[in-house]
N, C-alpha and C positions, 0 to 999 in steps of 0.2 A: 385364331387357329382355323385353317381351311379344313372343312369336313372331309374332303376327299383324300386326306393323308391316311385315314384309317384303313388298315388291311382287313381287320376283323371287327365285327360288332357283336356285343353280347346283349341279349334281351332278357330282362328280369321283370316279370309281373309279380306283384306281391300285394296281399291284402290281409290285414290283421295277423301279421306274423312277427310281432314285436319281440317274441321270445327267441326267434330263429334268424332274423334278417341279418344280424351282424356276422354270423358265420358265412352267409352267402357273400356279403360284401368283402369279407376278408379273403375269401377264395378268389374273387375277381382281382383284388389289389395285389395279391402275391404272385401273379403270373409273370414269368420271366420270358420275354419275347425279344426278337430282333426287329420288331416293328411296332408302331403305335396301334392301340386298340381302344375302342370306346364301349363303355357299359351303359346301357339304357335301362334305368331303373324306374318302374312305374308303380308308385304307391297309389292304389285305387281308392283314395279317400278312406283310409283306415280309421277305425274308431277305437283301437286298443292301445294307442300311444306309439304305434310303429312310426308314424310321421316324425315324431320327436326323436326317436332312436336314429333314424336316417339323417336327420338334420344335424344332430350332435356328432354323428360319425363324419359327416362332411366337414364340419368345423375343425375336427381333430386331425383328420387324415389328408385333407386337401388344401391346396393353396387358394384361399378365397380373397387374397389381397392383390394378386398379380392381375391387374385389369387387362393386360395384353393377352391373357389366356382365359381368365374367369369371366363369365357373363351370366346375366339373369334376364328372364323374360316372364312377364306376367300377362296372362290372357284370361278370358272368361271361363276357360276350360281347365287351365293348369298354371302352376308356377314352375318354371324351369330354372335349375341351377346347373351350369356347365363349368367344370373345373378340372385341373390336372393334379394328380397325386403328388404329395410333397416329396416323396422319395423315389417312387417308381415313375419316372418321367415318360414311360410309354403308356401309362394307364390314365385314361380320361373317363370321367363320369358325366353323364347327362341325366340328372334326376328330375323326373316329372312328378310333382306333387299334384295329383288330380283333384279338382275341386268338388267333384261328385263322382259317384261310383259308375264307371263306364261299363263294367261287366254286366250289371243288372239290366241295362238298357241296350246291350249288345252294340255299343258304339265303338267304332274302330279307332285305334290310336295311331294307325299308320301315317295319316297326314301330319302328325305332330313331329315325327322324326325322319320322314322320308329324305329331306335335304341333309340331315345330320349324318346319314350313313351313305350318302352318294359316293360311289367308287369303292366301297368295301367289297372285297372279293369273297369273303366267307362270313358266316354267322354261327353263333352258338346260343344255347338257351340254358337258363337255370332259374327255376322258380324260387321265391323268397324263403321257402322252408327247406330247400336243399342246399348243398354246398360242394365245392370242389376241394380236393385234398392234395393234388399234385401241382406244384408251382410251374411245371413245364407242360401242363395239359394242352393249352392253346397252341404252343409252339410245336408239340409233337403232332397234333392233328393238322396243323397248317402244313408241316413238312410232308406228312403222308399225302395230303391232297395235292400238293405241288408235284410230288413224285409219281402220282397216279391220276392222270387226267381222265381215266375211265371211271373214276369214282365220283359220284354226285354228292355223297354224304359219307361220313365215317363216325364211328362210335367206339366206346370202350367198356370194359367191365366196371362194375360199381358195387358199393355196399348198400344193403338195406339196413336201416336203423329202425328197430322196432320200439314200441312204447316202453317196454321193460328195459331198454338200454342195450339189448344184444345186437350184434352186428352179424350179417350174413353176406358172404361174397357172392355176387351174381355174374355168371358168364352165360353166353348162348349155349343151349343144349348141345348143339353140334358146333364145334369150334372150327372155323374156317378163316381164311384171310379176307374173304369177301362174300357177300350174300346178294341174292336176287329177289324178285317179287315172290317167287314160289316159297322162299324161306320166310318172308314177312307175313303173308296172309294167315297162316295157322296161329301165329302168336299175337298179331295185332300190335297194339300199343305197348304190350309187355315184352316185346322182342328186345327193346333196348331202353335204358333209362333216358327220360327227356333231357336230364342234365348232362348226358354224355354226347348228345348230337352236335355235329359240326358239319355244315353243309355249304355248298356253293350258292351264291346269291343270284347268279346270272343264268340259271337253267330254267327258271319259270317262264313259260311262254307269255310274252307281253305283260309280265308281272301280275297276272290274273290268276286267282285261285280257281281250280276246276270245281265244278259243283259238288262233287263227292266230298271234297275237303271243306269248301266254304259252308256247307250245310251240316257238317258233322258236329256232334256235341263235344268232341275233344279235338285236339290238334296234333298230338304226337303220332298216333297210328296213321291217320291220313297223310301226314307229312312224310313218314317213312314209305308208305305205299307210293305216293307220288314220285319221290326221289328214286325209288327202285325202278320206275318206268323210264327214267332218263339216264340211268347209269347204275353201276354197282355200288353196294354199300360196304365200305372197308371197315375192318375191325382191328383195334389195337388191344392186344391181350394184356392189359395193365389196368389195375383198379385205381381210378383217379377221381371218384366222386362218391357222395353219399346221398341216398334218397331216403327221406324220412317216411316210413310207412305209417299211414293213418295219423299224420301229425295233426295237432290241434288246429282247428279252422280249415283243414284241408278239404279239397273237393272229395277225395276218397272217403274220408270220415263221414261227411254229410250223406254220401250215397249209401253208406252201409247201415243207416238207421231209417231209411225211408223206402217203403214199398213202392210208392208212386214213382220216386226218382229212379229206382232200380228198373222198373218196367219201361218207363219212358226212355231211359238210356238204352235199354236193349232194343227197343223198337227203332230208335233213331240210328243206332249203330247198324242194325239190319238194313235199314234204308241206305245208309252210307255204302255198305258193301254191294248192294244192288246197283247203286249209282256208279261205283267203281267198276263193276262188272260191265256195264254199258260203255264206260269210258275206255276200257281196254278191249272192246269188241269181243267180249265173252271168252277171251283167251284163258282165263283162270276160273271158269265157271264152276267146275267140279270142286276145286279147292274152296271156293267161296261158299258153295252150298254146305259143305262139311263144316266150315267155320261158323256159319249162321246157326246150324243145328246145335253146335257146342255152346254158342252164346246163349241160346234159348234155354238149354238145359241148365247152364250156370245161373241164369237169371232166376229161374224157377226155384232152384236149390237155395239161392241166396235169400229170396223172399220167404221161403219156408223157414229159413234160419232166423230171420227177423221176427217172424210170428212166434216161433217156439221160444225165443229168448225174451219175448215180451217187449221188444223194442219197436213198437208199431207207431209210426208217425204218419200223419196224413199228407204232409207236404214234403 
């Protein structure tokens, strides 16, 4: 199978999400599209049995016998399984079972899949603890981007799933057909769910991350900021995914029990906005200063909450 047949690639980073990962994989496989797409699943050396869950899923749902499509590759960094779905012939998976945790040493996975996605026009994201609920999600976003060349990225409404099982539907505070940088700065990464983002792959200059994004502690906010500088962000007013709020083993949950992590995150995000300010030649300076003040206030309030609740962890 030639890599450049894929119109869209989906990137899924996951670690210790054995309880949730099958929902994410089902959301990928159920997509109904007029084009082939590839899902890149990176199991970052999970220790909770997630690796086995993914492996069993591949054996059950994918054609691992057709050697004209299926392939495997073993390196010192990962074991790769590439295969086509048994029923949905437009769906392909490239599962990277990483042999050591890459996140902890900040090692990039880009070299592993660069050739795999060559020629893909668009990309989507969904972490292992989130999932998609609309089988036409990718097709709808693909059609929107094809019909609106002025859009660099598009997103949609989503559900928040809370630990007690309740669902809350989330839309932008101000509902419009498209948004600009001025709309993104005040909300940051919370402007849109990461699992709703769908963006053009060819707009990044020389495929190099700008410093404000490269050095940021998170990827969703900087990604939206960057894409807002090269085009508009289109919005589909349909709820097509679920974000698990404070899911087990999630980054958010770890942040919420650590004073050190809360403060370090605030400082790094503040530096990110300063860097973005320079990147945009101070065009949004006043908005950025307001955002930084709100972030500091929120960080202090969160830290006080951790202390008062007796959930004080050093790391």
